[in-house]
TORZA-815111 format. One record per residue (C-alpha): residue in one letter; chain; y, z, x. Coordinates in Angstrom, 3 decimals, m for minus. Layout:
% residues N
{residu=A, chaine=A, py=Y, pz=Z, px=X}
...
***
This chain:
% residues 364
{residu=M, chaine=A, py=79.374, pz=m5.272, px=40.272}
{residu=R, chaine=A, py=79.767, pz=m3.140, px=37.140}
{residu=V, chaine=A, py=77.012, pz=m0.510, px=37.140}
{residu=L, chaine=A, py=75.769, pz=1.738, px=34.352}
{residu=T, chaine=A, py=74.425, pz=4.908, px=35.951}
{residu=V, chaine=A, py=71.846, pz=6.981, px=34.093}
{residu=N, chaine=A, py=71.412, pz=10.568, px=35.246}
{residu=P, chaine=A, py=68.807, pz=12.530, px=33.259}
{residu=G, chaine=A, py=69.104, pz=16.297, px=33.599}
{residu=S, chaine=A, py=67.222, pz=19.217, px=32.121}
{residu=S, chaine=A, py=69.412, pz=19.354, px=29.013}
{residu=S, chaine=A, py=71.247, pz=16.029, px=28.827}
{residu=V, chaine=A, py=71.347, pz=12.401, px=29.880}
{residu=K, chaine=A, py=74.655, pz=11.369, px=31.452}
{residu=L, chaine=A, py=75.693, pz=7.741, px=31.144}
{residu=S, chaine=A, py=78.598, pz=6.534, px=33.287}
{residu=L, chaine=A, py=79.933, pz=3.001, px=33.463}
{residu=L, chaine=A, py=81.453, pz=2.389, px=36.883}
{residu=E, chaine=A, py=83.624, pz=m0.650, px=37.458}
{residu=A, chaine=A, py=83.535, pz=m2.635, px=40.697}
{residu=D, chaine=A, py=86.140, pz=m0.297, px=42.231}
{residu=D, chaine=A, py=84.095, pz=2.775, px=41.176}
{residu=T, chaine=A, py=86.522, pz=3.871, px=38.491}
{residu=T, chaine=A, py=84.721, pz=5.418, px=35.521}
{residu=S, chaine=A, py=85.546, pz=3.406, px=32.402}
{residu=V, chaine=A, py=83.131, pz=5.275, px=30.099}
{residu=H, chaine=A, py=81.229, pz=8.567, px=30.366}
{residu=I, chaine=A, py=78.787, pz=9.754, px=27.696}
{residu=E, chaine=A, py=76.571, pz=12.828, px=27.677}
{residu=L, chaine=A, py=73.618, pz=12.956, px=25.273}
{residu=P, chaine=A, py=70.987, pz=15.618, px=24.588}
{residu=T, chaine=A, py=67.561, pz=14.907, px=26.028}
{residu=G, chaine=A, py=64.317, pz=14.569, px=24.131}
{residu=G, chaine=A, py=61.890, pz=12.034, px=22.782}
{residu=A, chaine=A, py=62.767, pz=12.158, px=19.104}
{residu=D, chaine=A, py=63.442, pz=8.856, px=17.370}
{residu=R, chaine=A, py=66.917, pz=9.992, px=16.378}
{residu=E, chaine=A, py=67.857, pz=10.737, px=19.971}
{residu=A, chaine=A, py=66.344, pz=7.442, px=21.133}
{residu=E, chaine=A, py=68.541, pz=5.686, px=18.606}
{residu=R, chaine=A, py=71.576, pz=7.546, px=19.942}
{residu=V, chaine=A, py=70.888, pz=6.381, px=23.488}
{residu=I, chaine=A, py=70.482, pz=2.770, px=22.389}
{residu=A, chaine=A, py=73.539, pz=2.943, px=20.139}
{residu=S, chaine=A, py=75.652, pz=4.435, px=22.927}
{residu=V, chaine=A, py=74.617, pz=1.740, px=25.393}
{residu=A, chaine=A, py=75.206, pz=m0.986, px=22.811}
{residu=R, chaine=A, py=78.836, pz=0.142, px=22.429}
{residu=L, chaine=A, py=79.537, pz=m0.115, px=26.157}
{residu=P, chaine=A, py=80.881, pz=m3.186, px=27.946}
{residu=R, chaine=A, py=77.860, pz=m5.033, px=29.304}
{residu=P, chaine=A, py=76.955, pz=m3.859, px=32.837}
{residu=D, chaine=A, py=75.769, pz=m6.139, px=35.618}
{residu=A, chaine=A, py=73.110, pz=m3.619, px=36.624}
{residu=V, chaine=A, py=71.690, pz=m0.215, px=35.719}
{residu=G, chaine=A, py=70.954, pz=2.556, px=38.212}
{residu=I, chaine=A, py=68.626, pz=5.359, px=37.087}
{residu=R, chaine=A, py=68.121, pz=8.641, px=38.907}
{residu=F, chaine=A, py=64.507, pz=9.602, px=39.572}
{residu=V, chaine=A, py=63.833, pz=12.999, px=41.075}
{residu=H, chaine=A, py=60.591, pz=12.080, px=42.848}
{residu=G, chaine=A, py=59.690, pz=8.912, px=44.728}
{residu=G, chaine=A, py=56.535, pz=10.256, px=46.361}
{residu=R, chaine=A, py=55.254, pz=8.509, px=49.473}
{residu=D, chaine=A, py=55.906, pz=5.054, px=48.050}
{residu=Y, chaine=A, py=59.653, pz=5.026, px=47.617}
{residu=T, chaine=A, py=62.032, pz=6.024, px=50.403}
{residu=R, chaine=A, py=64.869, pz=3.771, px=49.282}
{residu=P, chaine=A, py=66.167, pz=2.379, px=45.956}
{residu=V, chaine=A, py=63.894, pz=m0.163, px=44.292}
{residu=L, chaine=A, py=64.295, pz=m2.778, px=41.555}
{residu=I, chaine=A, py=62.159, pz=m1.674, px=38.615}
{residu=D, chaine=A, py=59.473, pz=m4.015, px=37.329}
{residu=D, chaine=A, py=56.306, pz=m3.283, px=35.363}
{residu=E, chaine=A, py=54.338, pz=m2.323, px=38.479}
{residu=V, chaine=A, py=57.056, pz=0.030, px=39.748}
{residu=A, chaine=A, py=57.311, pz=1.638, px=36.310}
{residu=K, chaine=A, py=53.571, pz=2.316, px=36.281}
{residu=R, chaine=A, py=53.711, pz=3.966, px=39.702}
{residu=L, chaine=A, py=56.643, pz=6.121, px=38.622}
{residu=Y, chaine=A, py=54.633, pz=7.386, px=35.652}
{residu=H, chaine=A, py=51.972, pz=8.655, px=38.062}
{residu=L, chaine=A, py=54.601, pz=10.821, px=39.801}
{residu=A, chaine=A, py=55.728, pz=12.570, px=36.616}
{residu=D, chaine=A, py=53.631, pz=15.705, px=37.132}
{residu=L, chaine=A, py=55.348, pz=16.377, px=40.483}
{residu=A, chaine=A, py=58.702, pz=16.955, px=38.773}
{residu=P, chaine=A, py=57.840, pz=17.799, px=35.157}
{residu=L, chaine=A, py=61.315, pz=19.001, px=34.222}
{residu=H, chaine=A, py=63.086, pz=15.747, px=35.137}
{residu=Q, chaine=A, py=60.761, pz=12.824, px=35.885}
{residu=P, chaine=A, py=59.588, pz=12.343, px=32.265}
{residu=L, chaine=A, py=63.241, pz=12.288, px=31.186}
{residu=S, chaine=A, py=63.999, pz=9.495, px=33.658}
{residu=L, chaine=A, py=61.033, pz=7.511, px=32.371}
{residu=Y, chaine=A, py=62.171, pz=8.103, px=28.800}
{residu=A, chaine=A, py=65.678, pz=6.920, px=29.700}
{residu=L, chaine=A, py=64.246, pz=3.853, px=31.444}
{residu=G, chaine=A, py=62.362, pz=2.892, px=28.299}
{residu=E, chaine=A, py=65.386, pz=3.243, px=26.047}
{residu=I, chaine=A, py=67.761, pz=1.437, px=28.412}
{residu=S, chaine=A, py=65.248, pz=m1.387, px=28.838}
{residu=R, chaine=A, py=65.158, pz=m1.791, px=25.059}
{residu=A, chaine=A, py=68.942, pz=m1.815, px=24.834}
{residu=L, chaine=A, py=69.559, pz=m4.065, px=27.873}
{residu=P, chaine=A, py=66.375, pz=m6.101, px=28.368}
{residu=D, chaine=A, py=67.965, pz=m8.721, px=30.650}
{residu=V, chaine=A, py=69.936, pz=m6.380, px=32.920}
{residu=P, chaine=A, py=68.288, pz=m5.432, px=36.236}
{residu=A, chaine=A, py=67.500, pz=m1.718, px=36.613}
{residu=V, chaine=A, py=67.198, pz=0.068, px=39.949}
{residu=A, chaine=A, py=65.441, pz=3.391, px=40.532}
{residu=C, chaine=A, py=67.392, pz=5.720, px=42.844}
{residu=F, chaine=A, py=65.419, pz=8.638, px=44.240}
{residu=D, chaine=A, py=66.453, pz=12.184, px=45.098}
{residu=T, chaine=A, py=63.621, pz=12.351, px=47.625}
{residu=A, chaine=A, py=64.738, pz=9.242, px=49.544}
{residu=F, chaine=A, py=67.575, pz=11.014, px=51.370}
{residu=H, chaine=A, py=65.064, pz=13.405, px=52.917}
{residu=A, chaine=A, py=62.790, pz=10.666, px=54.268}
{residu=T, chaine=A, py=64.384, pz=11.408, px=57.662}
{residu=L, chaine=A, py=62.820, pz=14.882, px=57.823}
{residu=P, chaine=A, py=60.994, pz=15.254, px=61.155}
{residu=D, chaine=A, py=57.244, pz=15.821, px=60.959}
{residu=A, chaine=A, py=57.664, pz=19.456, px=61.984}
{residu=A, chaine=A, py=59.825, pz=20.079, px=58.909}
{residu=A, chaine=A, py=57.877, pz=17.894, px=56.482}
{residu=T, chaine=A, py=54.303, pz=18.923, px=57.289}
{residu=Y, chaine=A, py=52.410, pz=21.653, px=55.465}
{residu=A, chaine=A, py=49.705, pz=23.465, px=57.430}
{residu=L, chaine=A, py=47.022, pz=22.328, px=54.982}
{residu=P, chaine=A, py=43.742, pz=20.477, px=55.510}
{residu=A, chaine=A, py=44.343, pz=16.924, px=56.738}
{residu=E, chaine=A, py=42.080, pz=15.525, px=53.999}
{residu=W, chaine=A, py=44.341, pz=17.011, px=51.321}
{residu=R, chaine=A, py=47.521, pz=15.881, px=53.031}
{residu=E, chaine=A, py=46.274, pz=12.309, px=53.326}
{residu=R, chaine=A, py=44.555, pz=12.036, px=49.948}
{residu=F, chaine=A, py=47.232, pz=13.658, px=47.812}
{residu=G, chaine=A, py=50.353, pz=13.029, px=49.880}
{residu=L, chaine=A, py=50.957, pz=16.749, px=50.349}
{residu=R, chaine=A, py=54.149, pz=17.110, px=52.356}
{residu=R, chaine=A, py=57.668, pz=18.392, px=51.938}
{residu=Y, chaine=A, py=59.772, pz=15.739, px=50.189}
{residu=G, chaine=A, py=63.003, pz=17.563, px=49.376}
{residu=F, chaine=A, py=65.203, pz=16.942, px=46.340}
{residu=H, chaine=A, py=68.829, pz=16.668, px=45.162}
{residu=G, chaine=A, py=69.158, pz=13.933, px=47.765}
{residu=L, chaine=A, py=71.701, pz=11.899, px=45.803}
{residu=S, chaine=A, py=73.938, pz=14.954, px=45.527}
{residu=H, chaine=A, py=73.443, pz=16.005, px=49.152}
{residu=A, chaine=A, py=74.244, pz=12.499, px=50.395}
{residu=Y, chaine=A, py=77.465, pz=12.201, px=48.408}
{residu=A, chaine=A, py=78.637, pz=15.746, px=49.185}
{residu=A, chaine=A, py=78.055, pz=15.259, px=52.911}
{residu=R, chaine=A, py=79.989, pz=12.012, px=53.032}
{residu=R, chaine=A, py=82.854, pz=13.336, px=50.902}
{residu=A, chaine=A, py=83.103, pz=16.545, px=52.954}
{residu=A, chaine=A, py=83.271, pz=14.498, px=56.151}
{residu=E, chaine=A, py=86.160, pz=12.540, px=54.644}
{residu=L, chaine=A, py=88.026, pz=15.735, px=53.743}
{residu=L, chaine=A, py=87.519, pz=17.074, px=57.256}
{residu=G, chaine=A, py=88.505, pz=13.818, px=58.940}
{residu=A, chaine=A, py=85.100, pz=13.655, px=60.631}
{residu=C, chaine=A, py=83.964, pz=10.072, px=61.127}
{residu=P, chaine=A, py=81.260, pz=9.080, px=60.567}
{residu=A, chaine=A, py=79.727, pz=12.506, px=59.946}
{residu=V, chaine=A, py=79.924, pz=16.206, px=60.744}
{residu=P, chaine=A, py=77.475, pz=17.035, px=63.584}
{residu=R, chaine=A, py=75.944, pz=20.139, px=61.970}
{residu=M, chaine=A, py=76.358, pz=20.625, px=58.236}
{residu=V, chaine=A, py=74.586, pz=22.683, px=55.573}
{residu=V, chaine=A, py=75.043, pz=21.364, px=52.038}
{residu=C, chaine=A, py=74.475, pz=23.860, px=49.227}
{residu=H, chaine=A, py=73.655, pz=22.173, px=45.916}
{residu=L, chaine=A, py=73.800, pz=25.184, px=43.622}
{residu=G, chaine=A, py=73.238, pz=24.717, px=39.905}
{residu=S, chaine=A, py=70.448, pz=25.383, px=37.428}
{residu=G, chaine=A, py=68.272, pz=23.777, px=40.063}
{residu=A, chaine=A, py=69.327, pz=24.551, px=43.613}
{residu=S, chaine=A, py=68.563, pz=23.480, px=47.149}
{residu=L, chaine=A, py=70.077, pz=23.504, px=50.607}
{residu=A, chaine=A, py=69.943, pz=20.712, px=53.172}
{residu=A, chaine=A, py=70.499, pz=20.840, px=56.925}
{residu=L, chaine=A, py=72.195, pz=17.623, px=58.070}
{residu=A, chaine=A, py=72.501, pz=16.525, px=61.693}
{residu=N, chaine=A, py=75.134, pz=13.790, px=61.905}
{residu=G, chaine=A, py=74.573, pz=13.053, px=58.219}
{residu=R, chaine=A, py=70.764, pz=12.866, px=58.389}
{residu=S, chaine=A, py=68.552, pz=15.383, px=56.619}
{residu=V, chaine=A, py=66.478, pz=17.373, px=59.117}
{residu=D, chaine=A, py=65.451, pz=20.271, px=56.877}
{residu=T, chaine=A, py=65.741, pz=21.336, px=53.255}
{residu=T, chaine=A, py=64.600, pz=24.179, px=51.032}
{residu=M, chaine=A, py=62.646, pz=22.283, px=48.357}
{residu=G, chaine=A, py=59.249, pz=20.853, px=49.237}
{residu=F, chaine=A, py=56.389, pz=18.968, px=47.557}
{residu=T, chaine=A, py=57.919, pz=19.772, px=44.155}
{residu=P, chaine=A, py=61.313, pz=21.211, px=43.145}
{residu=Q, chaine=A, py=59.696, pz=24.675, px=42.890}
{residu=E, chaine=A, py=60.151, pz=25.714, px=46.522}
{residu=G, chaine=A, py=63.136, pz=27.480, px=48.052}
{residu=L, chaine=A, py=65.981, pz=29.298, px=46.325}
{residu=V, chaine=A, py=65.913, pz=31.463, px=43.213}
{residu=M, chaine=A, py=67.131, pz=29.172, px=40.417}
{residu=A, chaine=A, py=68.028, pz=29.452, px=36.752}
{residu=T, chaine=A, py=64.439, pz=29.213, px=35.479}
{residu=R, chaine=A, py=62.392, pz=28.696, px=38.673}
{residu=A, chaine=A, py=61.294, pz=31.467, px=41.016}
{residu=G, chaine=A, py=61.680, pz=29.404, px=44.174}
{residu=S, chaine=A, py=59.336, pz=30.242, px=47.052}
{residu=I, chaine=A, py=56.644, pz=32.761, px=46.140}
{residu=D, chaine=A, py=53.373, pz=33.858, px=47.679}
{residu=P, chaine=A, py=50.958, pz=31.004, px=46.794}
{residu=G, chaine=A, py=48.335, pz=33.666, px=46.224}
{residu=I, chaine=A, py=50.150, pz=34.808, px=43.069}
{residu=P, chaine=A, py=49.320, pz=31.798, px=40.840}
{residu=L, chaine=A, py=45.792, pz=31.740, px=42.288}
{residu=W, chaine=A, py=45.366, pz=35.414, px=41.418}
{residu=L, chaine=A, py=46.686, pz=34.820, px=37.898}
{residu=L, chaine=A, py=44.308, pz=31.907, px=37.376}
{residu=A, chaine=A, py=41.378, pz=33.967, px=38.644}
{residu=H, chaine=A, py=42.284, pz=36.715, px=36.174}
{residu=G, chaine=A, py=42.222, pz=34.462, px=33.143}
{residu=V, chaine=A, py=45.814, pz=33.272, px=32.769}
{residu=P, chaine=A, py=45.588, pz=29.614, px=31.656}
{residu=A, chaine=A, py=46.859, pz=27.010, px=34.128}
{residu=G, chaine=A, py=49.277, pz=25.638, px=31.539}
{residu=E, chaine=A, py=50.821, pz=29.056, px=31.019}
{residu=V, chaine=A, py=51.249, pz=29.555, px=34.766}
{residu=A, chaine=A, py=52.874, pz=26.134, px=35.137}
{residu=D, chaine=A, py=55.202, pz=26.719, px=32.190}
{residu=A, chaine=A, py=56.238, pz=30.139, px=33.472}
{residu=L, chaine=A, py=56.968, pz=28.871, px=36.974}
{residu=E, chaine=A, py=59.072, pz=26.000, px=35.668}
{residu=H, chaine=A, py=60.785, pz=27.448, px=32.593}
{residu=R, chaine=A, py=60.482, pz=31.259, px=32.470}
{residu=S, chaine=A, py=61.089, pz=32.447, px=36.019}
{residu=G, chaine=A, py=64.144, pz=32.732, px=38.263}
{residu=L, chaine=A, py=67.278, pz=34.383, px=36.939}
{residu=R, chaine=A, py=66.018, pz=34.020, px=33.391}
{residu=A, chaine=A, py=63.006, pz=36.177, px=34.230}
{residu=L, chaine=A, py=65.116, pz=38.747, px=36.074}
{residu=A, chaine=A, py=67.977, pz=39.096, px=33.611}
{residu=G, chaine=A, py=67.198, pz=37.105, px=30.484}
{residu=T, chaine=A, py=69.531, pz=34.203, px=31.294}
{residu=G, chaine=A, py=69.999, pz=31.582, px=33.972}
{residu=D, chaine=A, py=73.701, pz=31.175, px=33.176}
{residu=M, chaine=A, py=75.647, pz=32.346, px=36.242}
{residu=R, chaine=A, py=78.854, pz=32.873, px=34.273}
{residu=R, chaine=A, py=77.129, pz=35.263, px=31.868}
{residu=L, chaine=A, py=75.492, pz=37.111, px=34.743}
{residu=R, chaine=A, py=78.802, pz=37.542, px=36.568}
{residu=S, chaine=A, py=80.411, pz=38.864, px=33.384}
{residu=R, chaine=A, py=77.570, pz=41.299, px=32.772}
{residu=A, chaine=A, py=77.557, pz=42.470, px=36.374}
{residu=A, chaine=A, py=81.323, pz=43.040, px=36.295}
{residu=A, chaine=A, py=80.805, pz=45.216, px=33.207}
{residu=G, chaine=A, py=78.285, pz=47.349, px=35.080}
{residu=D, chaine=A, py=75.054, pz=45.856, px=33.744}
{residu=E, chaine=A, py=72.484, pz=47.059, px=36.284}
{residu=V, chaine=A, py=69.933, pz=44.397, px=35.344}
{residu=A, chaine=A, py=72.445, pz=41.630, px=36.056}
{residu=V, chaine=A, py=73.496, pz=43.297, px=39.311}
{residu=A, chaine=A, py=69.869, pz=43.512, px=40.456}
{residu=A, chaine=A, py=69.176, pz=39.872, px=39.505}
{residu=L, chaine=A, py=72.184, pz=38.677, px=41.470}
{residu=A, chaine=A, py=71.096, pz=40.745, px=44.448}
{residu=V, chaine=A, py=67.766, pz=38.885, px=44.475}
{residu=Y, chaine=A, py=69.586, pz=35.552, px=44.111}
{residu=H, chaine=A, py=71.941, pz=36.230, px=47.017}
{residu=H, chaine=A, py=69.210, pz=37.657, px=49.234}
{residu=R, chaine=A, py=67.229, pz=34.418, px=49.015}
{residu=L, chaine=A, py=70.359, pz=32.272, px=49.356}
{residu=R, chaine=A, py=71.390, pz=34.098, px=52.532}
{residu=A, chaine=A, py=67.934, pz=33.830, px=54.081}
{residu=C, chaine=A, py=67.533, pz=30.128, px=53.285}
{residu=A, chaine=A, py=71.035, pz=29.276, px=54.499}
{residu=A, chaine=A, py=70.360, pz=31.036, px=57.792}
{residu=A, chaine=A, py=67.126, pz=29.047, px=58.130}
{residu=M, chaine=A, py=69.045, pz=25.788, px=57.662}
{residu=V, chaine=A, py=71.524, pz=26.830, px=60.359}
{residu=A, chaine=A, py=68.645, pz=27.662, px=62.689}
{residu=A, chaine=A, py=67.190, pz=24.177, px=62.141}
{residu=L, chaine=A, py=70.497, pz=22.722, px=63.317}
{residu=G, chaine=A, py=71.047, pz=25.111, px=66.217}
{residu=G, chaine=A, py=74.473, pz=26.048, px=64.878}
{residu=L, chaine=A, py=76.945, pz=25.191, px=62.152}
{residu=D, chaine=A, py=80.143, pz=23.147, px=61.899}
{residu=A, chaine=A, py=80.550, pz=22.888, px=58.117}
{residu=L, chaine=A, py=79.253, pz=24.629, px=54.998}
{residu=V, chaine=A, py=79.548, pz=22.538, px=51.827}
{residu=F, chaine=A, py=79.258, pz=23.722, px=48.215}
{residu=T, chaine=A, py=78.482, pz=21.429, px=45.284}
{residu=G, chaine=A, py=76.712, pz=21.589, px=41.896}
{residu=G, chaine=A, py=77.765, pz=23.601, px=38.869}
{residu=V, chaine=A, py=77.588, pz=27.022, px=40.562}
{residu=G, chaine=A, py=78.719, pz=25.748, px=43.943}
{residu=E, chaine=A, py=81.817, pz=24.151, px=42.435}
{residu=H, chaine=A, py=82.805, pz=26.765, px=39.863}
{residu=D, chaine=A, py=81.695, pz=30.188, px=41.103}
{residu=P, chaine=A, py=84.058, pz=31.560, px=43.789}
{residu=V, chaine=A, py=81.967, pz=34.748, px=44.055}
{residu=T, chaine=A, py=78.870, pz=32.879, px=45.217}
{residu=R, chaine=A, py=80.918, pz=31.035, px=47.834}
{residu=R, chaine=A, py=82.629, pz=34.205, px=49.033}
{residu=R, chaine=A, py=79.390, pz=36.174, px=49.285}
{residu=L, chaine=A, py=77.536, pz=33.471, px=51.211}
{residu=A, chaine=A, py=80.485, pz=33.049, px=53.576}
{residu=A, chaine=A, py=80.485, pz=36.806, px=54.186}
{residu=D, chaine=A, py=76.713, pz=36.778, px=54.732}
{residu=L, chaine=A, py=77.150, pz=34.062, px=57.357}
{residu=G, chaine=A, py=80.286, pz=35.600, px=58.798}
{residu=F, chaine=A, py=78.539, pz=36.303, px=62.087}
{residu=L, chaine=A, py=78.455, pz=32.518, px=62.565}
{residu=G, chaine=A, py=82.196, pz=32.178, px=62.042}
{residu=V, chaine=A, py=82.042, pz=31.245, px=58.347}
{residu=E, chaine=A, py=84.962, pz=32.484, px=56.253}
{residu=V, chaine=A, py=86.889, pz=31.417, px=53.179}
{residu=D, chaine=A, py=90.556, pz=31.787, px=52.363}
{residu=P, chaine=A, py=90.815, pz=33.884, px=49.146}
{residu=D, chaine=A, py=93.505, pz=31.703, px=47.575}
{residu=R, chaine=A, py=91.812, pz=28.430, px=48.448}
{residu=N, chaine=A, py=88.446, pz=29.758, px=47.307}
{residu=A, chaine=A, py=89.870, pz=30.653, px=43.898}
{residu=V, chaine=A, py=90.449, pz=26.969, px=43.122}
{residu=T, chaine=A, py=87.710, pz=25.266, px=41.081}
{residu=G, chaine=A, py=87.158, pz=21.726, px=39.927}
{residu=A, chaine=A, py=88.618, pz=19.935, px=42.937}
{residu=D, chaine=A, py=87.400, pz=18.588, px=46.271}
{residu=T, chaine=A, py=88.982, pz=20.917, px=48.785}
{residu=V, chaine=A, py=88.643, pz=22.758, px=52.081}
{residu=I, chaine=A, py=88.453, pz=26.481, px=51.355}
{residu=S, chaine=A, py=88.234, pz=27.832, px=54.896}
{residu=P, chaine=A, py=91.426, pz=29.047, px=56.594}
{residu=P, chaine=A, py=93.097, pz=26.847, px=59.218}
{residu=G, chaine=A, py=91.401, pz=27.134, px=62.604}
{residu=A, chaine=A, py=88.166, pz=28.585, px=61.223}
{residu=A, chaine=A, py=85.180, pz=28.161, px=63.521}
{residu=V, chaine=A, py=83.162, pz=26.734, px=60.611}
{residu=A, chaine=A, py=84.738, pz=24.613, px=57.899}
{residu=A, chaine=A, py=83.919, pz=25.529, px=54.292}
{residu=V, chaine=A, py=84.314, pz=22.783, px=51.687}
{residu=V, chaine=A, py=83.865, pz=22.393, px=47.936}
{residu=V, chaine=A, py=82.872, pz=18.939, px=46.652}
{residu=T, chaine=A, py=82.526, pz=17.899, px=43.022}
{residu=A, chaine=A, py=79.037, pz=16.522, px=42.444}
{residu=R, chaine=A, py=79.203, pz=12.757, px=41.867}
{residu=E, chaine=A, py=75.634, pz=11.557, px=41.764}
{residu=D, chaine=A, py=76.863, pz=8.640, px=39.672}
{residu=L, chaine=A, py=78.813, pz=7.242, px=42.626}
{residu=E, chaine=A, py=75.765, pz=7.552, px=44.870}
{residu=I, chaine=A, py=73.550, pz=5.879, px=42.251}
{residu=A, chaine=A, py=76.011, pz=3.031, px=41.832}
{residu=A, chaine=A, py=76.289, pz=2.472, px=45.579}
{residu=A, chaine=A, py=72.508, pz=2.475, px=45.983}
{residu=T, chaine=A, py=72.093, pz=0.064, px=43.060}
{residu=R, chaine=A, py=74.612, pz=m2.398, px=44.442}
{residu=S, chaine=A, py=73.015, pz=m2.168, px=47.898}
{residu=D, chaine=A, py=69.544, pz=m2.872, px=46.563}
{residu=L, chaine=A, py=70.730, pz=m5.859, px=44.546}
{residu=G, chaine=A, py=72.874, pz=m7.207, px=47.357}
{residu=G, chaine=A, py=76.143, pz=m6.672, px=45.489}
{residu=T, chaine=A, py=79.423, pz=m5.141, px=46.611}
***
């Protein structure tokens, strides 16, 4: 089954056409937005492609309703629109992409693939917020987790590299990019993760603060800051951008190396939260057999990998300097005989989307 995968991100929509053997015959990256000109570009790009047998679209949030891929019809589309405010940076982009792809390929089945679905295995102790039962039941307040498509692929690929079939017993996957989350996997199943009800929780990210005292936004609201301004700041003007003026890790590393104290301080906050959250994931597993890095920062920033390995050195985590210097390839970066394997995996959400689409439609 030839599958067109659609992966909306915060700044682009990635279109990949995967043949039946998962080779990528076409890859296109387009800027996001709702302008007519950009809509025309999406439709024109799809029209130029060989006709797919199916389309798989990444959706960040599936809420309580969707814990596996689902064929999109009018009713499903309506329910997905109601989830948009839970992931305002990405969910509207997926809905926008769905509309444009449906116009370009009206007779091709489209499947929604959810980042939250991978974390449906979270035990109640990890998924439950200590909030009033009425709220939890009425509004579906629980920890959902995100980046599931990336975590699932990275875990499976790392197991292959390590010769661990079918899965590594205790693995922490670090999806580190503009958005970032960690997942604790027991035999390939998610048992804890750093993101929660929305993608706001957890690590310091490019433009998101991660976990903060919930009293802070309440205090701001009580002191006259409009709700819209609070929401915009938490989503777009916090994180590394708030600390150092940019969420670009490469620029921050360059500035820090040149002695920029603001960049150094911002990175210290970033690594402090990363260390604490990683240790929490290890605690959820009762130990660690493999530490996996993926995402833009995880794949391309050796300093982040080296620092986290050093922070978790008391657990037996270490990286080989020469192996760690390699970027852009799936590879084991821990030295031979290390107590904990360290692995870098190139993010391939498109492969996970294609597999989920074929599975839902009964294809191979």
